[in-house]
Biopython code that builds the backbone (N, CA, C, O; Angstrom):
import numpy as np
from Bio.PDB.StructureBuilder import StructureBuilder

atoms = [
    (1, "MET", "N", (2.554, -10.051, 0.826)),
    (1, "MET", "CA", (2.067, -10.575, 0.088)),
    (1, "MET", "C", (1.493, -9.464, -0.544)),
    (1, "MET", "O", (0.550, -8.902, 0.015)),
    (2, "GLU", "N", (1.937, -9.034, -1.683)),
    (2, "GLU", "CA", (1.416, -7.577, -2.285)),
    (2, "GLU", "C", (0.165, -8.272, -3.071)),
    (2, "GLU", "O", (0.112, -9.501, -3.102)),
    (3, "LEU", "N", (-0.737, -7.567, -3.640)),
    (3, "LEU", "CA", (-1.208, -7.658, -4.709)),
    (3, "LEU", "C", (-1.883, -6.378, -4.914)),
    (3, "LEU", "O", (-2.061, -5.351, -4.259)),
    (4, "THR", "N", (-2.314, -7.009, -6.537)),
    (4, "THR", "CA", (-2.226, -5.488, -7.595)),
    (4, "THR", "C", (-4.221, -5.557, -7.615)),
    (4, "THR", "O", (-4.901, -6.557, -7.382)),
    (5, "PHE", "N", (-4.688, -4.256, -7.942)),
    (5, "PHE", "CA", (-6.229, -3.980, -8.344)),
    (5, "PHE", "C", (-6.276, -3.025, -9.587)),
    (5, "PHE", "O", (-5.975, -1.874, -9.903)),
    (6, "LYS", "N", (-6.583, -3.661, -9.878)),
    (6, "LYS", "CA", (-8.000, -2.553, -11.404)),
    (6, "LYS", "C", (-8.746, -2.009, -10.933)),
    (6, "LYS", "O", (-9.411, -2.365, -9.960)),
    (7, "GLN", "N", (-8.813, -0.887, -11.597)),
    (7, "GLN", "CA", (-10.168, 0.259, -11.238)),
    (7, "GLN", "C", (-11.351, -0.408, -12.587)),
    (7, "GLN", "O", (-11.172, -0.308, -13.801)),
    (8, "GLU", "N", (-12.770, -1.209, -11.733)),
    (8, "GLU", "CA", (-13.552, -1.473, -12.454)),
    (8, "GLU", "C", (-14.623, -1.059, -12.550)),
    (8, "GLU", "O", (-15.380, -1.582, -13.366)),
    (9, "LYS", "N", (-15.107, 0.154, -11.653)),
    (9, "LYS", "CA", (-16.383, 0.955, -11.850)),
    (9, "LYS", "C", (-16.312, 2.384, -10.405)),
    (9, "LYS", "O", (-15.705, 2.289, -9.338)),
    (10, "GLU", "N", (-16.778, 3.048, -10.681)),
    (10, "GLU", "CA", (-17.058, 4.648, -10.054)),
    (10, "GLU", "C", (-18.915, 4.051, -9.408)),
    (10, "GLU", "O", (-19.869, 3.559, -10.012)),
    (11, "THR", "N", (-18.722, 4.377, -8.142)),
    (11, "THR", "CA", (-20.096, 4.689, -7.633)),
    (11, "THR", "C", (-20.353, 5.854, -6.940)),
    (11, "THR", "O", (-19.354, 6.468, -6.566)),
    (12, "LYS", "N", (-21.652, 6.412, -6.618)),
    (12, "LYS", "CA", (-21.447, 8.418, -5.985)),
    (12, "LYS", "C", (-20.196, 8.441, -5.394)),
    (12, "LYS", "O", (-19.446, 9.392, -5.617)),
    (13, "ASN", "N", (-19.837, 7.454, -4.614)),
    (13, "ASN", "CA", (-18.675, 7.885, -3.222)),
    (13, "ASN", "C", (-17.969, 7.143, -3.192)),
    (13, "ASN", "O", (-17.036, 7.397, -2.430)),
    (14, "THR", "N", (-17.892, 5.764, -3.948)),
    (14, "THR", "CA", (-16.613, 5.145, -3.932)),
    (14, "THR", "C", (-16.171, 4.719, -5.340)),
    (14, "THR", "O", (-17.082, 4.827, -6.161)),
    (15, "VAL", "N", (-15.174, 4.328, -5.760)),
    (15, "VAL", "CA", (-14.323, 3.102, -6.756)),
    (15, "VAL", "C", (-14.642, 1.827, -6.419)),
    (15, "VAL", "O", (-14.910, 1.609, -5.238)),
    (16, "ARG", "N", (-14.671, 0.952, -7.191)),
    (16, "ARG", "CA", (-13.933, -0.330, -7.081)),
    (16, "ARG", "C", (-13.115, -0.667, -7.805)),
    (16, "ARG", "O", (-12.882, -0.308, -8.960)),
    (17, "TYR", "N", (-12.619, -1.392, -7.156)),
    (17, "TYR", "CA", (-11.293, -2.055, -7.761)),
    (17, "TYR", "C", (-11.616, -3.509, -7.900)),
    (17, "TYR", "O", (-12.246, -3.889, -6.913)),
    (18, "GLN", "N", (-11.398, -4.495, -8.814)),
    (18, "GLN", "CA", (-11.127, -5.175, -8.970)),
    (18, "GLN", "C", (-9.599, -6.031, -8.993)),
    (18, "GLN", "O", (-8.789, -5.855, -9.903)),
    (19, "GLU", "N", (-9.325, -7.102, -7.687)),
    (19, "GLU", "CA", (-7.988, -8.092, -8.049)),
    (19, "GLU", "C", (-7.615, -8.370, -9.118)),
    (19, "GLU", "O", (-8.601, -8.635, -9.805)),
    (20, "GLN", "N", (-6.685, -8.466, -9.685)),
    (20, "GLN", "CA", (-5.683, -8.911, -10.744)),
    (20, "GLN", "C", (-4.961, -10.125, -9.580)),
    (20, "GLN", "O", (-4.318, -9.882, -8.559)),
    (21, "SER", "N", (-5.485, -11.973, -10.391)),
    (21, "SER", "CA", (-4.595, -12.696, -9.673)),
    (21, "SER", "C", (-4.859, -13.267, -10.930)),
    (21, "SER", "O", (-5.707, -12.916, -11.751)),
    (22, "ASP", "N", (-3.618, -14.661, -11.027)),
    (22, "ASP", "CA", (-3.784, -15.622, -11.678)),
    (22, "ASP", "C", (-4.103, -17.102, -10.883)),
    (22, "ASP", "O", (-4.214, -18.173, -11.480)),
    (23, "GLY", "N", (-4.223, -16.929, -9.436)),
    (23, "GLY", "CA", (-4.638, -18.053, -9.357)),
    (23, "GLY", "C", (-6.013, -17.405, -8.642)),
    (23, "GLY", "O", (-6.775, -16.575, -9.137)),
    (24, "ASP", "N", (-6.106, -18.183, -7.034)),
    (24, "ASP", "CA", (-6.903, -17.955, -6.027)),
    (24, "ASP", "C", (-6.946, -16.080, -5.566)),
    (24, "ASP", "O", (-6.195, -15.344, -4.925)),
    (25, "VAL", "N", (-7.919, -15.944, -6.114)),
    (25, "VAL", "CA", (-8.480, -14.094, -5.168)),
    (25, "VAL", "C", (-8.024, -14.364, -3.715)),
    (25, "VAL", "O", (-7.948, -15.478, -3.197)),
    (26, "VAL", "N", (-7.767, -13.315, -3.201)),
    (26, "VAL", "CA", (-7.527, -13.426, -1.803)),
    (26, "VAL", "C", (-8.035, -12.706, -1.023)),
    (26, "VAL", "O", (-7.863, -12.982, 0.165)),
    (27, "ILE", "N", (-9.127, -11.112, -1.494)),
    (27, "ILE", "CA", (-9.646, -9.835, -1.132)),
    (27, "ILE", "C", (-11.204, -10.322, -1.935)),
    (27, "ILE", "O", (-12.337, -10.496, -1.488)),
    (28, "GLY", "N", (-10.787, -10.398, -2.905)),
    (28, "GLY", "CA", (-12.349, -9.852, -4.121)),
    (28, "GLY", "C", (-12.014, -8.098, -4.796)),
    (28, "GLY", "O", (-11.020, -7.426, -5.072)),
    (29, "PRO", "N", (-13.759, -7.906, -4.835)),
    (29, "PRO", "CA", (-13.811, -6.010, -4.931)),
    (29, "PRO", "C", (-13.160, -5.671, -3.352)),
    (29, "PRO", "O", (-13.272, -6.089, -2.199)),
    (30, "LEU", "N", (-12.258, -4.414, -4.279)),
    (30, "LEU", "CA", (-12.174, -3.438, -2.739)),
    (30, "LEU", "C", (-12.666, -2.371, -3.221)),
    (30, "LEU", "O", (-12.305, -1.877, -4.289)),
    (31, "TYR", "N", (-13.941, -1.707, -2.133)),
    (31, "TYR", "CA", (-14.394, -0.626, -2.505)),
    (31, "TYR", "C", (-12.997, 0.828, -1.181)),
    (31, "TYR", "O", (-12.484, 0.982, -0.073)),
    (32, "VAL", "N", (-13.171, 1.465, -2.689)),
    (32, "VAL", "CA", (-12.147, 2.880, -1.391)),
    (32, "VAL", "C", (-13.239, 4.277, -1.744)),
    (32, "VAL", "O", (-13.775, 4.455, -2.838)),
    (33, "GLN", "N", (-13.364, 4.980, -0.795)),
    (33, "GLN", "CA", (-14.171, 6.038, -0.578)),
    (33, "GLN", "C", (-13.245, 6.548, -2.073)),
    (33, "GLN", "O", (-12.179, 6.142, -2.534)),
    (34, "LYS", "N", (-14.411, 7.824, -2.625)),
    (34, "LYS", "CA", (-13.931, 8.387, -3.123)),
    (34, "LYS", "C", (-12.840, 9.351, -3.071)),
    (34, "LYS", "O", (-11.945, 9.572, -3.886)),
    (35, "SER", "N", (-13.209, 10.094, -1.481)),
    (35, "SER", "CA", (-12.536, 11.237, -0.871)),
    (35, "SER", "C", (-10.897, 10.652, -0.215)),
    (35, "SER", "O", (-10.101, 11.351, 0.411)),
    (36, "ALA", "N", (-10.784, 9.690, -0.459)),
    (36, "ALA", "CA", (-9.857, 9.137, -0.060)),
    (36, "ALA", "C", (-8.312, 9.498, -1.390)),
    (36, "ALA", "O", (-7.184, 9.984, -1.306)),
    (37, "LEU", "N", (-9.243, 8.862, -2.568)),
    (37, "LEU", "CA", (-8.522, 9.069, -3.551)),
    (37, "LEU", "C", (-7.932, 10.663, -4.408)),
    (37, "LEU", "O", (-6.962, 10.896, -5.128)),
    (38, "GLY", "N", (-9.049, 11.501, -3.898)),
    (38, "GLY", "CA", (-8.253, 12.205, -4.646)),
    (38, "GLY", "C", (-10.156, 12.761, -5.598)),
    (38, "GLY", "O", (-11.339, 12.422, -5.621)),
    (39, "GLU", "N", (-8.943, 14.046, -6.352)),
    (39, "GLU", "CA", (-10.419, 14.142, -7.783)),
    (39, "GLU", "C", (-10.320, 12.860, -9.517)),
    (39, "GLU", "O", (-11.132, 12.452, -10.348)),
    (40, "ASN", "N", (-8.531, 12.659, -9.200)),
    (40, "ASN", "CA", (-8.318, 11.439, -10.479)),
    (40, "ASN", "C", (-7.682, 10.322, -9.543)),
    (40, "ASN", "O", (-6.509, 10.251, -9.175)),
    (41, "PRO", "N", (-9.004, 9.247, -9.171)),
    (41, "PRO", "CA", (-8.858, 8.120, -8.735)),
    (41, "PRO", "C", (-7.950, 7.651, -9.620)),
    (41, "PRO", "O", (-7.953, 8.048, -10.785)),
    (42, "PRO", "N", (-6.782, 6.458, -9.014)),
    (42, "PRO", "CA", (-5.946, 5.915, -10.336)),
    (42, "PRO", "C", (-6.627, 4.535, -10.538)),
    (42, "PRO", "O", (-7.460, 3.979, -9.821)),
    (43, "ALA", "N", (-6.086, 4.145, -11.643)),
    (43, "ALA", "CA", (-6.577, 3.516, -13.049)),
    (43, "ALA", "C", (-6.064, 1.924, -12.052)),
    (43, "ALA", "O", (-6.990, 1.140, -11.843)),
    (44, "GLU", "N", (-4.556, 1.502, -11.461)),
    (44, "GLU", "CA", (-4.967, 0.291, -10.367)),
    (44, "GLU", "C", (-4.173, 0.911, -8.957)),
    (44, "GLU", "O", (-3.429, 1.866, -8.732)),
    (45, "LEU", "N", (-4.755, -0.161, -8.182)),
    (45, "LEU", "CA", (-3.672, 0.274, -6.504)),
    (45, "LEU", "C", (-2.521, -1.236, -6.385)),
    (45, "LEU", "O", (-2.281, -2.099, -7.229)),
    (46, "SER", "N", (-2.128, -1.103, -5.312)),
    (46, "SER", "CA", (-0.978, -2.346, -5.007)),
    (46, "SER", "C", (-1.554, -2.277, -3.355)),
    (46, "SER", "O", (-1.732, -1.242, -2.713)),
    (47, "VAL", "N", (-1.755, -3.515, -2.938)),
    (47, "VAL", "CA", (-2.393, -3.457, -1.374)),
    (47, "VAL", "C", (-1.099, -4.686, -0.984)),
    (47, "VAL", "O", (-0.758, -5.691, -1.607)),
    (48, "TRP", "N", (-0.591, -4.095, 0.312)),
    (48, "TRP", "CA", (0.510, -5.279, 0.827)),
    (48, "TRP", "C", (-0.079, -5.220, 2.365)),
    (48, "TRP", "O", (-0.283, -4.313, 3.172)),
    (49, "ILE", "N", (-0.289, -7.000, 2.357)),
    (49, "ILE", "CA", (-1.173, -7.552, 3.311)),
    (49, "ILE", "C", (0.164, -8.225, 4.291)),
    (49, "ILE", "O", (1.024, -8.814, 3.636)),
    (50, "GLU", "N", (0.352, -8.162, 5.723)),
    (50, "GLU", "CA", (1.025, -8.580, 6.185)),
    (50, "GLU", "C", (0.377, -9.428, 7.198)),
    (50, "GLU", "O", (-0.662, -9.090, 7.766)),
    (51, "PHE", "N", (1.104, -10.719, 7.456)),
    (51, "PHE", "CA", (0.113, -11.928, 8.533)),
    (51, "PHE", "C", (0.682, -11.499, 9.781)),
    (51, "PHE", "O", (1.851, -11.701, 10.110)),
    (52, "ALA", "N", (-0.134, -10.937, 10.424)),
    (52, "ALA", "CA", (0.414, -10.853, 12.546)),
    (52, "ALA", "C", (1.192, -12.297, 13.005)),
    (52, "ALA", "O", (0.654, -13.384, 13.213)),
    (53, "GLY", "N", (2.406, -12.003, 13.081)),
    (53, "GLY", "CA", (2.625, -13.078, 13.612)),
    (53, "GLY", "C", (3.604, -13.548, 13.070)),
    (53, "GLY", "O", (4.583, -13.906, 13.726)),
    (54, "SER", "N", (3.534, -13.647, 11.673)),
    (54, "SER", "CA", (4.553, -14.491, 11.338)),
    (54, "SER", "C", (6.379, -13.847, 11.054)),
    (54, "SER", "O", (6.774, -12.689, 11.192)),
    (55, "GLU", "N", (7.050, -14.873, 10.702)),
    (55, "GLU", "CA", (8.327, -14.384, 10.917)),
    (55, "GLU", "C", (8.693, -13.745, 10.116)),
    (55, "GLU", "O", (9.568, -12.944, 10.446)),
    (56, "ASP", "N", (8.189, -13.748, 8.515)),
    (56, "ASP", "CA", (8.561, -12.210, 7.493)),
    (56, "ASP", "C", (8.104, -11.074, 7.604)),
    (56, "ASP", "O", (8.633, -9.965, 7.532)),
    (57, "ALA", "N", (6.911, -11.463, 7.816)),
    (57, "ALA", "CA", (6.469, -10.067, 8.721)),
    (57, "ALA", "C", (7.055, -9.362, 9.392)),
    (57, "ALA", "O", (6.852, -8.149, 9.337)),
    (58, "GLU", "N", (7.937, -9.891, 10.205)),
    (58, "GLU", "CA", (8.912, -9.468, 11.290)),
    (58, "GLU", "C", (9.781, -9.382, 11.039)),
    (58, "GLU", "O", (10.479, -8.888, 11.924)),
    (59, "ASP", "N", (10.468, -9.716, 9.815)),
    (59, "ASP", "CA", (11.544, -9.589, 9.537)),
    (59, "ASP", "C", (11.442, -8.558, 8.906)),
    (59, "ASP", "O", (12.188, -7.685, 9.349)),
    (60, "GLU", "N", (10.370, -8.014, 7.378)),
    (60, "GLU", "CA", (10.751, -7.265, 7.178)),
    (60, "GLU", "C", (10.213, -5.834, 7.811)),
    (60, "GLU", "O", (10.531, -4.712, 7.419)),
    (61, "ALA", "N", (9.182, -6.218, 9.053)),
    (61, "ALA", "CA", (8.733, -4.716, 9.637)),
    (61, "ALA", "C", (10.139, -4.160, 10.155)),
    (61, "ALA", "O", (10.642, -3.120, 9.729)),
    (62, "GLU", "N", (10.698, -4.973, 11.112)),
    (62, "GLU", "CA", (12.102, -4.546, 11.029)),
    (62, "GLU", "C", (13.254, -4.113, 9.901)),
    (62, "GLU", "O", (14.023, -3.158, 9.798)),
    (63, "GLU", "N", (13.084, -4.848, 9.412)),
    (63, "GLU", "CA", (13.887, -3.717, 7.843)),
    (63, "GLU", "C", (13.323, -2.661, 7.476)),
    (63, "GLU", "O", (13.974, -1.780, 6.915)),
    (64, "SER", "N", (11.624, -2.505, 7.786)),
    (64, "SER", "CA", (11.020, -1.733, 7.203)),
    (64, "SER", "C", (11.904, 0.122, 8.418)),
    (64, "SER", "O", (12.148, 1.305, 8.178)),
    (65, "ALA", "N", (12.026, -0.899, 9.688)),
    (65, "ALA", "CA", (12.035, 0.406, 10.500)),
    (65, "ALA", "C", (13.349, 1.066, 10.824)),
    (65, "ALA", "O", (13.512, 2.118, 11.443)),
    (66, "GLU", "N", (14.665, -0.083, 10.067)),
    (66, "GLU", "CA", (15.497, 0.615, 10.031)),
    (66, "GLU", "C", (16.230, 0.852, 8.848)),
    (66, "GLU", "O", (17.451, 0.717, 8.922)),
    (67, "SER", "N", (15.599, 1.262, 7.504)),
    (67, "SER", "CA", (15.493, 1.721, 6.714)),
    (67, "SER", "C", (14.724, 2.840, 6.856)),
    (67, "SER", "O", (14.868, 3.572, 5.877)),
    (68, "GLU", "N", (13.715, 3.422, 7.940)),
    (68, "GLU", "CA", (13.241, 4.480, 8.435)),
    (68, "GLU", "C", (14.420, 5.480, 8.842)),
    (68, "GLU", "O", (14.997, 6.431, 8.314)),
    (69, "GLU", "N", (14.481, 4.795, 10.028)),
    (69, "GLU", "CA", (15.772, 4.790, 10.382)),
    (69, "GLU", "C", (17.364, 5.810, 9.951)),
    (69, "GLU", "O", (17.930, 6.786, 10.443)),
    (70, "GLU", "N", (17.514, 5.202, 9.170)),
    (70, "GLU", "CA", (18.615, 5.427, 8.064)),
    (70, "GLU", "C", (17.958, 6.599, 7.428)),
    (70, "GLU", "O", (18.639, 7.592, 7.686)),
    (71, "VAL", "N", (16.906, 6.910, 6.692)),
    (71, "VAL", "CA", (15.940, 8.378, 6.606)),
    (71, "VAL", "C", (15.980, 9.333, 7.483)),
    (71, "VAL", "O", (15.511, 10.423, 7.156)),
    (72, "GLU", "N", (16.411, 9.195, 8.485)),
    (72, "GLU", "CA", (16.147, 10.175, 9.010)),
    (72, "GLU", "C", (17.512, 10.239, 9.975)),
    (72, "GLU", "O", (17.464, 11.428, 10.288)),
    (73, "GLU", "N", (18.179, 9.940, 10.350)),
    (73, "GLU", "CA", (19.505, 10.186, 10.025)),
    (73, "GLU", "C", (19.915, 11.149, 8.602)),
    (73, "GLU", "O", (20.398, 12.267, 8.780)),
    (74, "THR", "N", (19.751, 10.777, 7.609)),
    (74, "THR", "CA", (20.228, 11.416, 6.547)),
    (74, "THR", "C", (19.811, 12.565, 6.483)),
    (74, "THR", "O", (20.636, 13.402, 6.117)),
    (75, "GLU", "N", (18.288, 13.080, 6.835)),
    (75, "GLU", "CA", (17.586, 13.925, 6.720)),
    (75, "GLU", "C", (18.151, 14.937, 8.007)),
    (75, "GLU", "O", (17.939, 16.145, 7.908)),
    (76, "GLU", "N", (18.799, 14.455, 9.088)),
    (76, "GLU", "CA", (19.148, 15.222, 10.486)),
    (76, "GLU", "C", (20.905, 15.553, 9.983)),
    (76, "GLU", "O", (21.334, 16.700, 10.104)),
    (77, "LEU", "N", (21.750, 14.506, 9.467)),
    (77, "LEU", "CA", (22.943, 14.745, 8.838)),
    (77, "LEU", "C", (21.951, 16.467, 7.787)),
    (77, "LEU", "O", (21.718, 17.416, 8.536)),
    (78, "ALA", "N", (21.599, 16.614, 6.562)),
    (78, "ALA", "CA", (21.615, 17.547, 5.621)),
    (78, "ALA", "C", (20.741, 18.915, 6.503)),
    (78, "ALA", "O", (20.312, 19.943, 5.979)),
    (79, "GLU", "N", (20.689, 18.655, 7.479)),
    (79, "GLU", "CA", (19.897, 19.757, 8.306)),
    (79, "GLU", "C", (20.852, 20.538, 8.515)),
    (79, "GLU", "O", (20.937, 21.685, 8.075)),
    (80, "ALA", "N", (21.977, 19.736, 9.492)),
    (80, "ALA", "CA", (22.756, 20.109, 10.416)),
    (80, "ALA", "C", (23.908, 20.915, 9.294)),
    (80, "ALA", "O", (24.702, 21.782, 9.659)),
    (81, "THR", "N", (23.817, 20.559, 8.321)),
    (81, "THR", "CA", (24.964, 21.061, 7.132)),
    (81, "THR", "C", (24.667, 22.137, 6.612)),
    (81, "THR", "O", (25.450, 22.846, 5.981)),
    (82, "ALA", "N", (23.355, 22.397, 6.853)),
    (82, "ALA", "CA", (22.610, 23.025, 5.932)),
    (82, "ALA", "C", (22.936, 24.301, 6.547)),
    (82, "ALA", "O", (22.484, 25.346, 6.078)),
]
sb = StructureBuilder()
sb.init_structure("model")
sb.init_model(0)
sb.init_chain("A")
sb.init_seg("    ")
for serial, (resi, resn, name, xyz) in enumerate(atoms, 1):
    if name == "N":
        sb.init_residue(resn, " ", resi, " ")
    sb.init_atom(name, np.array(xyz, "f"), 0.0, 1.0, " ", f" {name:<3s}", serial, name[0])
structure = sb.get_structure()
């Protein structure tokens, strides 16, 4: 499940993002430490949530792992031919 948050306001040490939803809110306001965001906090954040133990989450995790392996293999091949 992917959720989108838009910057709502800044406090001394955090940036508050409000969830953008057409239906029920899943998380609500999200507070992120400014130190984690850098000097120019993004106006919008995307957050991906996986439910542990669900078949969809397991399938997506396997696909992600396979993609990472392919990237590593490509990088190794590029290094070997350089």
